[in-house]
C-alpha positions as CSV (number, residue, x, y, z in Angstrom):
1,X,0.0,0.0,0.0
2,X,1.4,3.4,-1.0
3,X,0.3,6.9,0.1
4,X,-0.1,9.2,-2.8
5,X,1.9,12.4,-2.8
6,X,-1.1,14.5,-2.0
7,X,-1.9,12.6,1.2
8,X,1.7,12.1,2.2
9,X,2.4,15.8,2.3
10,X,-1.0,17.3,2.6
11,X,-2.4,19.1,5.7
12,X,-3.5,15.8,7.3
13,X,-0.5,13.6,6.5
14,X,0.0,12.4,10.1
15,X,-3.6,11.1,10.2
16,X,-3.2,9.4,6.8
17,X,0.0,7.7,8.0
18,X,-1.6,6.6,11.3
19,X,-4.6,5.2,9.5
20,X,-2.5,3.4,6.9
21,X,-0.4,1.9,9.8
22,X,-3.6,0.6,11.5
23,X,-5.0,-0.8,8.3
24,X,-1.7,-2.6,7.5
25,X,-1.3,-3.9,11.0
26,X,-4.8,-5.4,11.0
27,X,-4.2,-6.9,7.5
28,X,-1.0,-8.6,8.7
29,X,-2.8,-10.2,11.6
30,X,-5.2,-11.8,9.2
31,X,-2.7,-13.5,6.9
32,X,-1.8,-17.0,7.7
33,X,1.8,-16.9,6.3
34,X,2.6,-20.4,7.6
35,X,-0.3,-21.9,5.6
36,X,0.7,-19.9,2.5
37,X,4.2,-21.3,2.8
38,X,2.8,-24.9,3.2
39,X,0.6,-24.3,0.1
40,X,3.6,-23.1,-1.8
41,X,5.6,-26.2,-0.8
42,X,2.8,-28.5,-1.9
43,X,2.6,-26.7,-5.2
44,X,6.3,-27.1,-5.7
45,X,6.4,-30.8,-4.9
46,X,3.3,-31.7,-6.9
47,X,4.8,-30.2,-10.0
48,X,8.5,-31.2,-9.4
49,X,9.5,-27.6,-9.9
50,X,13.1,-26.4,-9.5
51,X,13.8,-23.2,-7.7
52,X,16.5,-20.7,-8.7
53,X,19.3,-19.9,-6.3
54,X,17.6,-16.7,-5.2
55,X,14.3,-18.6,-4.7
56,X,16.0,-21.4,-2.7
57,X,17.7,-18.8,-0.4
58,X,14.4,-17.0,0.1
59,X,12.6,-20.3,0.7
60,X,15.2,-21.3,3.4
61,X,14.9,-17.9,5.0
62,X,11.1,-18.2,5.3
63,X,11.4,-21.8,6.7
64,X,14.0,-20.7,9.2
65,X,11.8,-17.8,10.3
66,X,9.0,-20.2,11.1
67,X,11.4,-22.6,12.9
68,X,12.7,-19.9,15.2
69,X,9.4,-18.0,15.4
70,X,11.0,-14.8,14.0
71,X,8.9,-11.7,14.1
72,X,10.3,-10.4,10.8
73,X,12.7,-11.1,7.9
74,X,14.9,-8.3,6.6
75,X,15.9,-8.5,3.0
76,X,18.4,-6.1,1.5
77,X,17.7,-5.4,-2.1
78,X,18.5,-3.0,-4.9
79,X,15.6,-3.9,-7.2
80,X,13.0,-5.2,-4.7
81,X,13.1,-8.7,-6.2
82,X,14.6,-10.3,-3.1
83,X,11.9,-8.8,-0.9
84,X,9.2,-9.9,-3.4
85,X,10.3,-13.5,-3.4
86,X,10.6,-13.7,0.3
């Protein structure tokens, strides 16, 4: 979700950012990431798909985050691709 320039710098930018934060926080609470990961693993194994090196590293990072109950994963990226595949 992205704030448009008008709302990000307008007279009520703080209220916009606060509302956006609350919306995104609530949305995050309602996504079952572990189930999405399991569905992805099932999809991979049912089709015998091979992951790229980047996808393999991202997949391992997600698996590790569940194993250690991490609160977040930080992905450094120049293009956004790494964050997208994680």
